[in-house]
N, C-alpha and C positions, 0 to 999 in steps of 0.2 A: 404532622411536626415540627416544630421550630429547631434548630441546634438548641436554645435557652431553653426550650420545652424539654426537649431529650435528655437535655446534661442535668437539669431540674429530678428528672423523674431515676438517673442512676444516681444521685447524690442518695434519694430517698430509697433506694432499693437496695445500696451499702449500708447505710445506716441501720435497716430494717434487717440485714442480713449482721449487724452487730460492728459494725466498720466504723473508722472515720474517714471522711471522705466532705470534700472541699472543692470549687471552681477553684483554677490556679493559671498563675502566668496572666499571658498577655492580654484573655478576655476580662479578668479583675481590672489590671491597667486599666482596658477601653473602659469599663463602666464607669471607674469613678474618676475620669476624665468625661463621661458622660457621652461615649460614642458606644455605637453600636457593633458588639465584637462581631468576627468575619467567623471567628473559630471557637470553640468550646471546649477547654483538657478541663479535665476530674483527677485529682488526687489522691491517694486511699491507701492506708494501711493496709487493704486486703492484696494478697499475693498472685499472680496470674493464673495457677491452678484456681482458687477461689474466686476471683474474676468471673473464672470461665463458666464456674458453675453456678453462679448468681447469673450469666449471661450467656446461655450456652452456644448462640450465634455470634458471639464475640468471637475477632478475627485476632489471631496474635501479628502485631507488626514488628514485633522489636521484643520476645518473652523476655531473653539473656537479659535485658537495661528493663522488663517489667513493664513493658506497654503493648496494653490490648485496645482494639478498636470495635467501637460498637456503633452499626448502622441501619437505620429505620429509611426506606427509603431513599431520598437520596440526599439526606441531613446523615451527619458520622459526628461522633466525640470521641477523644483517646482518653481510656481510664491508664492512670502510671502509677508505678507501687510507688509508696515513699522509699529514698533507697540513696546511701553512700557511694560515693565512684569509687572503685582505685585509681592506680594512674595514666593519666595518658601516657601512651604511648610512640603515638601517632599523631599528634596534634589535630585531632577529628573526636575521637572516640574512648572513654574509659576500657581499661584492657578486664575490664568487671566490676561489677557492682555487689552491695551488700542490701538484701531490702532491711529496713528500717521499718518500726513502727513509730517513731518521730518525724513530725510533719517539720518542726523547727529543723534537723538533722538534713530532711529533703530540700529544703530552700535554699540552705547555704550552699549546697553546691551547682547550683542555677547560677545565670549569665549577674543580672543587674537587680540593682535592688528594686526597681519600678516593673519590672518583672517576676519576682520573691514574695508577691503579698497572695495570702489567701482567704476565700469570701465562704461564708457557710450562706448557701443561696435560702436556706430555711429561717435562720436566724436572722441573717444579716449582719452574722460579727464577722470582721478583719482579722485574721492571724497577720500581723507586724512581726518579724524576726529581724529585719536588717532598715528599717528605718525607709523601706521604702513609701509611705504616705507621706514624708516631710519631702522627699528627693520629689516628687509627683507636683506636692506644692511650690517647691521651688526653680518645678522646669529643669530637672538638671539628670541624665544621666551616668548613673555611676557602678562603677564594677561590685559584685559583693564579695567584699576579702580584699585580697593581695591581689591586684589586676593583673599584676605580669603573670601570676601564676592562674590567673582565669585566663586570658590569653595562650598562655602557653600550652594550655589543657585544651581545646580548638579557638585555631586563628581565625578562624570565619567571623568571630565575636567581633574582632578589630573592625569587618565594616559594617558589620550589625549595630555597632555602639553607632556608628555615625549615621547608619540610616536612622536608626530611631531619633536620634537628634532631631534628624533634616525632617522626618517625617512630622513630629513631636511640637518644632519651633521650640525645642528642650538648646540646652549647652551638654557639651562633656566635662565634668567633671576634671579638674587639673589634672589628677593624679593618674584619672584613668586616661585620659587624651596623652600624657607626658609616655605612658605604658604603652600604650599602641606607637605611637612617633620611634619609640626605642627599640621596637618590634619589627617595623613595619616589613623592611625585607623578609620579615618568615610568611609572608601572605604567599610568595610563591611556592609554597610548600603542599598549597588548600586544591583539591581538585580544580581547574579551570572551571567547570559544570558548576560547583557550588560557589566560586567567584561571579561567575555570568547571573546564575541568578538573583543574588544580592545587589546585582549594579542595576541590572533590570528593575528592581523593585526598587531603590534608589529613586529612579529615572521615573517612574511610575508611578506611584505611590500618592505621590505630591512632596512639593517641598526639593524637585532633581535639582536645582542651582545652587542652595545650601549643599545637598548630599556633595556635589561635584567639591565644591569649594573646600567643606570637612577633609574630603577624601585627600585634596591636596594637602593641606594645614596638616594632617595626620602624616604625611609621606607616601602613602600607598598610594597615591593616584599615578608618581613616576614609576611605581613598580610594576600596574595594573593595565593602565592606557599612557607610555610615556609618549605617544605622537599627540595627545587633547593633551598631558602636562606642556609639550612643545609649540602651545598657540601662544603662552605668555611671554609678551612684548615683541609679538609681531606687528608692526605697526600696517596699518591700511590708514588711505587717501581721506583724509578729513572730508572732500568732498561729498564724497559717499557714505563715509564711517564717521561721521562726529563724534561718534560715541567712544572710540579711543581703539585698543588694538584686537586680536582676531580672539583673543581669551575673554575681557568684556564682551565684547559680539556675542560671543557663543553663552556666556552664563544669561544673560539678558534675554536670549531667548530658549533658553530654560525656565529661566524664570515664569515665563510665561505662559508654559503648554499645557499649565493643567491636568488631566489624568489622561494622558497619551496613551498610544498603541506603543508596544514593544518596538517595532520599526520604525513607527514615528518618531520616539524618544530616542530611538538610538542615530535614526538620522540627521536629526536636529544636532547632536552631540559633535559628530563627525562630518557634517555637512561642509565645513571649512579646514577639514583637518590635511588639505595638500596645499595650504597656502605655505607653510614655514618651507616646505621646500624648493614651491615655485616662486618664492620674494624676488623680487629684482627693482632695482631704482633705473627708469629711463628719466624721460622728461615729469615724470609722476611714478608712484610706487602703483606695482603692477603683478600679478599672479598670472601668467599665462599656462592655459590649460590645468590650472588647479583643481576643475572640477574632475578631468578625467582622474589628473594623477591621484586625489580623493578616494575616486572612486576604488579604485587597484589598491589603495591602504584600506578604505575599510572593508574589502574585502578578506584582506589579508587578516585586519582585526578580527573577525567576528568568524573568520575559521582556525583563528587563534582561541576565541572563547568557546567555541564549537555551538554557533548558533546552526537554526536548520538550515539547510537547502536556500529553503524558499524564504526564511526571515533573510538569509545573508544576500539572495538577488536583489530581495525588495529596497533594503539598505544600501547597496551600491545605487542602485536604481537612484534612489531618491538624490546620493549625493553628486550620479553624476550627472543630474536632469536640472538641478537645480537654478543653475540661470539662465535655460532657455523662456523663461520668464521674459524674459527683456525685452525678447523678440516678436514676442505672439501680435505689436502692434504691425506688421510686415509680415506674418505668417500670412502663405494663402489659406482657403478654409480648407482644401485637404490636407496640409503640415501640418493644423492648429486641432481638426480632426482626429489625425493619428498619434500626434502629442496625449489628448486626452484621452487616448486608447491606453496609455500605460497601466500597468496594473496598482489597484488601489491610488486612484489618481487622486480622492479626496486629502492625502497623506501629502501629493505632493504641492496641492495648494495650501494646504495648510503650513508647510514646513516655509514656502514663498511666503505668506502671509506674517510669521515669524520672522523673517531673516528682513521684510519689509521694515518691519515695526521696529525693529531691533536695531535700526539702522536711518535710512533716508526719510522713514515713513511714507514714503510715495506708493499708496495700493493699488494707481487708475491699470496697469498692467495688472493684478489681481483681480481689479473687479471686474477688466475684460476677458478674462479666462474664465471666472466664476461666472457670469453671463452667461456666457457660451455655452456651459457645463449644464446650467439650472434650466437652459432654453431647449436644446439641443434633444432631441428623443434619443433613442440607445440605437433606433435600428438608423439614425442620420449617422452617428460617431461611427458606427461599423455596421454598415448594409451590406446586404444579400451579395453575393457575385452574381454578376450580370451575365458573364460568360465562364466556359470551362477549359480546361486543357483539348476535352474530346469538342468541343466547339473548333479549339484553330486547328484540328487536325482534319477537321471537316472539312476547314475550309484551304486546306491543301498542307498547311506550315507543319513542318517536319518537329518532331521531338527535340529538346533541347535547351541551355542557356536564353534563347532570345524567348521561350514560353515564358519566362516568369517576367524579365522585361515586358514582354505586352500587356501581362495580366498588372503587371501592377501601374502601368500605364492607365489601362483601361480603368482600375480602381483609384490612379488620382482624378482622372475627369469624371468618375462619378463621384469624388466626395465631394466636387467642387462644383457641381450639378452641370457641368454638362452636359452629360449624358443622363437617361432616366432609364432605360429599356435595353432589352436584346439586341436589338433590331438598330437602336443607335452604337450598340459596343460593337456590333460586327461593321457598322460603316465606319466607325472610327478608326478599329483596328486595317481596314481594307487600304484606308486615306492614308495613317501612318508609319504602317509596315509593309511597304509592298512589296518589299526584296524580296522573299522567298519565291511570289509567284512570277517576277521576272525571270528571278533563276531558273524555274521549270519549265517555262518558256524558252529559256536560251539553250538548255539544257538538249529540250527537244531538239532544237534545230538544229543545232552542231550535231545530233548523232543524226540527224538525217540528211548533211551534208556529208558526213565520211561515212556512212553506210553504204557500200556496191550494192548490196542485195537492194537496199531500199529506193536507192536513184536508179534499180532496174527495173524495179516494179513501177516507179513511177513513171518510169520511157515507153514500158509494153502500156501503160494506161494514157498514152498520150500527154504526160507530164512532164518529160525531159524538155532539157534544155534545145 
């Protein structure tokens, strides 16, 4: 059963039980725009206890706010009771709600007109109490009622307004934008996890460039990502970056991203975040060490926004290694293979491709590494070890820091195809690292010279001097 089929069946059962029921919110907006909704929500005058009667397996996900969840296999639909909200005291949720039989009253508490439409899926009738259809046609994101009040109720709505505008290609109505600009500093009152999730959606749902530009225009970027705001006006050497400053370069990359992973999107956004701190002018503009500085900054940003450790490590790695492609033509085979071992290397490839297309447009290094990535089998990039520490002990080497040096040297020779077997590896070690054996022999000789009992034994056996 699809989500749409489940939503329709829920409406039918509610109607059969004597209740009003409609599809509501974003699913109606998307259907009217000709898009298949990701999620379906149902709004009804049935209260939670009644919903539980009609759907015994319904799960309460916010019964105090009148929200229940119905699941069928991997599909789910939220059912929300018509309500009016009590005052918002924490800038996130109402202090309480009053259930109502009025669909119009329920719509008036919602965020934006384009999300305030109700659809009867059985008749096709649309209920529009707030001018949502006109705003869809005009491609406008407009707050319902007083925008200052809507954003004071839930500060996160300020980012959501910009996300909808960016993803849908809409403009933000002037009064709505003015309300965001006047309250932008209050975004810092919102839990960072909620902010992070909205930022990720801006970057990954389409329209990333427009989303970041709108965050900047609204004054939110300076409060959320001041390190990205600092990219504006940072000049770059025109011979490598004819497109302009670091801000322009980053926006161009965001524009070309498509629908990236979270880590790639954040890597693109932050790949040059170290440039403002490393800017200097010598014979030309330079950003010495900006990849390393930027990686440290990216990690700080990700920790601040509470990304997972895995995501943080990958985003920082994308920033740290994004310049290494310039050395690809001069890399030894072993170095290139180790480079391609980086976690999710396809993301490193894509970031570099976008970096080139948004600047000098020279893809030679990208194509060189891409060919190696596509032609070398995994076993060649990450081959099985030819020898282990046990083999070194058997050869007479003492465990210690030298072990690591020896095994790394063996692996490098293997990656360069200079050795291919265990026998080759042992012969390589004996040739390249003879010191431990010679020291053992020297030690034995020294003991013989200074051990009186051994000298006496030697003399008794006819071996004295």
